[in-house]
N, C-alpha and C positions, 0 to 999 in steps of 0.2 A: 412494464416500464422498462423500458432501454436499458440494460448495461452501459458505463460508460472507460471509454476508452480513449486515456491517453497518450498518446503521441511525439514523441518528436522529429526534422526532419521527416515529416510526415506531407511533400512534396511533388517530388520524385522520386522515379525508380521502385525499391521493395517502401519504400514507403509508401508510398501514392499508392501502391496497388493496395499494398495493409489498409490503407485509409480506406480503399474504398471496397472489398468487396468488407471487412464489418460494417459497415455502416448499410450494403446488401441484408447481412446479418443484422441485424437492428440492434447496432450499434451506436450510439450517441459517443461520435470521436469528438475530440480536439486535436485540433495540431500544432505544434510549435513548432513558426520556423521561420526565417528569416522573410524566408520568397513564397507572398502569395498566395493560395491556394481556394479555386472554387469548392472544390471540395472537404466539408467536413466544418466542423467551426474553427474557425483560423485565426490562430492570437500568435502575431511576425514576438518572437522573442530568437533572441541568442543565449544559448546554450552553453557560451563560456563563462557568462554571465550570473552565476550562483544565484545574485539572491534578484536579479529579473524572473528565472526559472522559479525559484521560491514566490514568489509574488505573487508570475501566472497559479503556477498549484495553488495555492491556496486560495487566489480568489474562487476558483473550481471547484474547491472543495467546501466550499462553506455553503454552492448549493447543489452539490451533486455529492455521489459515493463510489469512491474511485475503484471499479473494476479488476479495471489492467490498465499498462504502464506498459508499453511501447518504448528502447531504446536507442531509435533505432539512427542519429543524427551521428551521421562519422562526414570523414575524407581522407582518400585513402596520398597514398604520394611514397612516393619513388626512391629509395638510392644508398647505398651503406652505411655504414656507422662515418665512415669517410667522407660519403657525402651530403648529410643533414648536417645544421646548421643550430646550436641550439636555439633560434627563435622557426628550424623547419621544429622541432622536436615541438615544443612548448605549445607550439601552432594543432597540432597533430593531438599532444596530450589531454590539450586542452579541450577541444570538443568530442574525441571520441572519447574522451574517459571521464575527464571533470562530468562534460555533461552529463554520461552517465547519473556521475553521481550524486549533480544537483537537482536530479529530477527525481532518484529513488528518494531519495536522502524526504524531498519535498512530500510523495505520497505516500510515503510508512502512514501518517501519523491519521489519515483518513482507510484505509487501509485493516491497519490494526486496532482501530474503534466499530470497523463494521467483521474485528473475524477473521480474513478471506482476501481478497486479492493474489494478482498473474502479474509476475515481474519480466520484459520479457526480453534480453540485452542482444540487438544484433554486431552477434562474432563475426568471425571466417572462416572457415576451412586453415585459414591459417593462424588457432589460439590451439590449432595441435602438428597444423608440420610446419616451416621456413622456405622462401621460398627466396630466392633473387631478391641484390636490391631492396630489399622489404624492407628494412631495422624500425623502422619509426613505423611505420605500420603496421608490421604482427607484433610489437613488443604490445601496442595499445590495446587491440582483440586478443592477442594474452592476457590482456589484464583482465579484459571487459569479462572471460571464461574464469575468475579468479574473484569476480566481483558476482556472478551467475551463483556460485557455490557458494561461498562466505555467507552473503544476502541469508540463500536459499537456508541456509542450518540456524543460523541466525533468527529467525522472523517464522521459525516453523509451527510456532510455538500461536503463533497466531492466525496460521494454517492459510501462512500467506508464498506462493512459490516461487520460485524464481529458477529462471533453464537460459542459459544462453543455445542463439538458434544461431548456428557455425556452415554460410553459404559457399558453396564453391566459388566458379564463375559464375555470373549470371550475365545476362549483356540487360544491363543502365547506361544512364547516362555519363554516371561514374566510370564505369567499363569504357567508354567510347571514347569517357573526356584522357582515358590515359597511355591508351591503343592511339590517340590523338600524340599526346605529347611523347609517346614513345618515337613513333614514327616521326614529328618530328625534328626530336635531334637524331636520334640514328640516317635518317633517309630512307625505310624501309615502307614498302608498298602496304597498306591498310588492309585494301584485301584476303592478300596473303601473311599478311598476321595476322585476321580474325582466321581465317581462315583450319592457321596453323595452333591457334586456340583453343579455336573446333574439334582437333586432329586431337585434341593432350588428351581430355574426355574420353576417361573408357566409352562413356554413351556415344560419344563422337557428336558431340554439340554445347553448347552452351543450358543454362540452365535461364529460367523466364523472372521476372521476380513477382509473378501470378501464382506460382509456382510454390517462393516461397511466405509469400504469400498466405494460403493453404495451410502448411504450416505452422505458423505463428498463431492462425487464428482456431486448429487446432489445442496449441500446443496451452491458449490465455479459457478454454472451454470443463466444462464441467467432465469431460470423456479425456480429461490430461489428466485428475484431482490428485493421482494418485505421482507425479510427472515431473520431483521438485531435482536442485542442482546437476542436473543438466547440461548437457555442451551435445545440439541435435543438429547434427552433420545434412547438410539437405548439398552434393557435389558431386553427382552422378559419382562416383565411385568413384572420387581425388585421389581419396587422402586413404583407399583402399586397398593402390598398386605399391 
C-alpha cells in the first residue's frame, strides 16, 4: 500500500521536485497549490485561507491516512523593516507562517489516530542567520523553525516527528524572480549577479531543487525515525562561514 503525502506549494521549484521524487518512491501525493500541476493529485488551494486548507485536508483524511505533510508553500520578499509595509508583512506571514499553521493543524488528527507521522517545514538558512534586506522573510522562516521545534515536543507522544529543512540559495523560479526584481531596481546585470551568488557559496555553486527533495525524502522516511525537532541545513556550507 502506498504511503500518503500532502504537500503545499508543490507545483514549482523545490515543491515540484519533492512531488516528483515522492511519486517515484511509491507515495500517493496530494499537492495543494494555487497553480495547477500535472504531477500528483492536484487540489487548488489558497494556503492563507485556513478553512479551505482544513476542508481539503479533512476530505483527504476521510479516504486516506496521512503519513507525511510537507509545508512548502512560501513567498520571498526583500526589504528592510522601514521598507516593509504592514500589508507586506501580513502577506508574507499569511502565506509562509499561517499556511503552515493551517496545514499542520489539519493533518494532526489523522496522524494522531495512526500514532505516526512526519511533518516537514520548508524554512531557510535564514532561520539560523540574518541577511540584508530580508526583515519579513527572515522573520517568517525563523517562525517556521520554531513551529517545527514546538510541534516536535507537543506530538512526540504520538510518534509524530516534525523537522525544518533549511535550504541556502537554491536555483528555483523563486530565486530567479528575486534576482530579476533586484536587477530591475538596481540596473545590475543578471549574469553578473548570478555569478556573484555562486561565488558566495563555499562549494562555488547554487543548490538544486532535486538535492533538497532528496533530504526531504530521507527525513520523511523511517531511516530518520529518531530525528525530530531539528533544523536540517542544506546550504553548501554557507552558514558554516
